[in-house]
N, C-alpha and C positions, 0 to 999 in steps of 0.2 A: 661235846664234839670229839673228845678223846675216846678212841675205840676201847672196848672192853678187852678184846683179845690181845692188843699190844698198845701200851700207854705211849709208845713213841709214834704211833700213827694217829693222825687227826683226820676227820672227815667232815667236809662242808659241801654245801651246794645242792643242786637239783637231785642228786642221786642218793641222798640219805633220808632216813626217817628222823623226824624231830618230835618234840613234845607238842601235843595238841593243846595249846594254851586256852582255847575256847572251852574245852571240856575239863581239862585238868587231870590230876591223878597220874596214872601210868599210861594214859591214852597217847598213842603216837600216830603219825601219818606222814606220808611223803607229799610234799608240796613244792612244785617246781615254779618258783617265782624269783625274779631278779632281786627284789628288795631284801627279802630274808637271806638269800644267798650272799649278797654283798655284806650284810651285817655279820653273818657267820664268819666270813673271811677275815673281817677286821678283828672280831673277838678272838678268833683262832690265833691270829698273828700276835695280839696282845699277850695271850697266855703263853705261847711258845717263847716269846721274847722276855718273859718274866716281868712284865710291867706291874708295878705296884697298883693295887686296886683294879686289876684287870677285870673286864666285864664278864658276866656269865650270860649265856644265851637263854632267854626265858621261854623260848618256844615260838610257834607260828600259829596265827589264827586264820591265815589264808585269805587276807583281804585282796581282792582282785577286781578287775573290770574288763569289759569288752565293749567295743563300739561297732555298730552295724549301721552304716550310713548316718542318719541323724539320731539314732536311738542308742542310748547307753544302758548297759546292764552291769550291775556291780553287786558284790556280796562280801560278807565277812563272817567268820565263824563257821558253824556247821549248819546244815539244812535240815528240813523236816524229815527227809528220808533217813538221814543218819540217826536222828533222835528216835524215830520209830524202831529202827533196827537195833538200837542199843537199849530200848525200853526205858528211856529217860523221860521224866515228867516234863511236859511243856505245854504252853499255850501259844497259839499263833495269832498275831494281830495283823489284819490286812487294812490298809488305809490308803486314801487317794488325795493327799493334800496338794496344793500348788507350791511351786518352788520359790515364788516370791509373791508379794502383795497382788491380789487379783486385779486391782484397779490399774496397776502399772502395766504398760504394754508388754506383750509376749509372755504373759503368764501361762504356765504349762503344768500339767499334772505330773506328779511323781507317784508311781505305784509301789508302795513300800510294804514289806512284810517283816515283822519283828517276832523273833522266837525267844521265849524266856521261861524260866521255871516259876510257876505260879506260887510255889511254896515259899521261896526265898528271894525271888526277883532276879536270880542269876541270868544274865543275858547269854543265850546260846549262840545267837547269830542274827543276821539280817540280810535281806536281799531287796534290791530296788531296780526299777526300770523306768526310763523316761528320757526326755530330750535335753534336760538341763537340770543341774543341781543334784544329780543322782550320786555322784562320787563324793560330794560334800557330806551328804547324809551318812553314807557308809563310813567315811573317814571318822566322823564324830562317834558313831556307834562302835567302830573298831577301837578308838581311844578309850571309850567307856569299858569295853571288855578287858583291855590290857591293864587298866587301872583298878579293876574290881568293882566298878560302879554297878548298881542294880538297874533293872528296868524302871523302877520307880524314880530313881535319881535322874533319869533322862528328862523328866518333866521340868526340872529346875535348872538345867544347863543353860547358861546365858550365852547366846550365839550372836554373831554380827547381824545387826538389823538396820535396814533402810529399805524402802519399797523396791528398789531395783535388785536387791540382793537377797531378801528374805521376807518372810511373813511375820506378822505380830505373834502368831502361833506357829512357830517353826515346825516342819515335819517331824524332826526328832523329838521336840517337846510334845507334840501331838501324840506320837507313839507312846511316850512315857505316861501321858495322861490316861490313855486307854488302858495301858498295862496296869496302872495304879487302880483304876476303876475295877478291873477284874480281880486284882489282889484284895481289894477292900470289900468285895462282894456286892458292888453296885452294878456289875455288868457280868452276864454270862454269855458266852459266844459259842457259835458253831461255825466251823470254816466251810467254805464251799466244797472242798474235797470230802470232809466228814459228812456233809449233807448228801452228796452224790452217793457215797458208800451206804449211807442209811437208806436211801431210796432203793438202790439196787439190791440190797440184802433183804428188803421187805420189812425192816425194822421201823421204817417211817409209817407204813400202813398199820402195822401191828400195834404201835404205841398211840395211834390215832392223833397224829400231829395236825395242828392247824398252821397254815402259812399266811401271816398277815402282812400285806404289802401296803405301806403308808404313803406311797407315791400318789400323785394326782391320777385319776382314772385315765386321762389321755396318755400319760407316760406308760401306764400298765398296758393299755391297749396297743401301744406302739412297740413295746419291748417287754413281753411277758417272760417269765422264767421257765425255760424248757425243762422237761422231765419231772418237775414238781407236779404231783397229781392234782388235776383241776378241781376235784371235789373237796380238796383240803384248803383251797385258796380263798382268801377274803381280801377285799380291797376297801380300806377306809382311810381316807386322807388324814394326815397327822392333825391338821387343824380341826377336824371334826371327830377325832377319835374319842376324846373324853366324853363328849355329849352322847355319841353313838353307843358307846359301851354302857353308859348309865341307863339309856332309855330303850335300846333295842334288845328285847328279851331273846330273840332268835340268835343274834350274834353272841350274846352272853352265854347261852347254852352251848353254842358251837365251840367257843373258846374254852369253856370249862370241860370239854370232852377229853382233853389230853394236853400234852406239852404244846407250847406256842413258839414258832419261829417268826421273828419280825425282820422285815427287810425294807430298804429304800433304795436310793441310787448307790450311795457309798458307805452307809452305816451310821452316819451321825444322827439323822432324824429317826432312824430305827432305835437308837439308844434312848432318845427322848421318849419315844413311844413305849419302850420297855419299862421305863420308870413310871409312866402314867399307868400302865397295866399293873405294876406292882402295887401302886397306891390304891388301886381298885380291888386288890385281893388276889390277883393272879400271880402265883409264885413260880411256876415252872415256865419261865420265859427266857428264850435265848435270842440273841441278835445274830443275824447272818453276817459274819465279819467281812467287811468290804462290800457286802450286799450285792446288788445287781451287777455292778462292774466287775467285781472279783468272781462272781458266780459265772458270768458270761465267759470270762477268760478260762475258768476251770473246765467248763463244758467243752469249749473249743480244744483245749489241751487234751482232755480225755478222749474226744472224738479222733483227734490226730494220732494219739497213741494207739487207739484201737485199730485204726486204719493201717498203721505201720505194721502191726502184728499180723 
């Protein structure tokens, strides 16, 4: 916080650039948030006063939230646009857990996105939206970033549990489990945005992708995935998948024609299906991260952006 041009001048608060602790290195950014500004002021005063063991400002990861009526959105670290712009390696995990035990009244979904480096597990950031428990998830992940924990470490964090307050598989633990599966080679994913780009660029058709939806036929009929080419779609309910793949030669041949993308409602059953396919010898299998729920949101956001332009 001591300025380079004059060591007698100190700068703190919303008008300065600080270290981007989520990325590290020499990366800096300007973040106008009251919490970091307050801490900067205290640390500045300690150093000016010559306090023994005066604190050093470690940088800002940009943890913040916003409330719109009953909906809360929060985030920490950097987002996917930043990572793409910097060319940094990352995987994005989309998931839709509930904020506390499903059997307890007023259980609600949290729509969570975790960004991490698949090579070493470094957590780049996270964003979440929902009506309850959103800021709790982000606070935990923010703490993990500040303390140098990896995405894999999130699966082992012990958090406050009781049915009114949390789930036996906490959303943060859940995100860590999915990230660990990716890092261990047990799961390969494609995000809804990546799928949309693949379809629009023609790469989907060129590579002869198959799109396997393992939801019940009634759910597929009620909510199909728009923009995915109809000729590439297959619907085999998860409970019948193993037997169908083993016995139906037509489906076998279609799935062997190219890469496979598996989807369900939220991604969990699609992961189970992908493991079944791997055991049957299908190697190029990707799970649509967040599956139908995330894809539907991505299509809506893409349409709104196109309309605004």
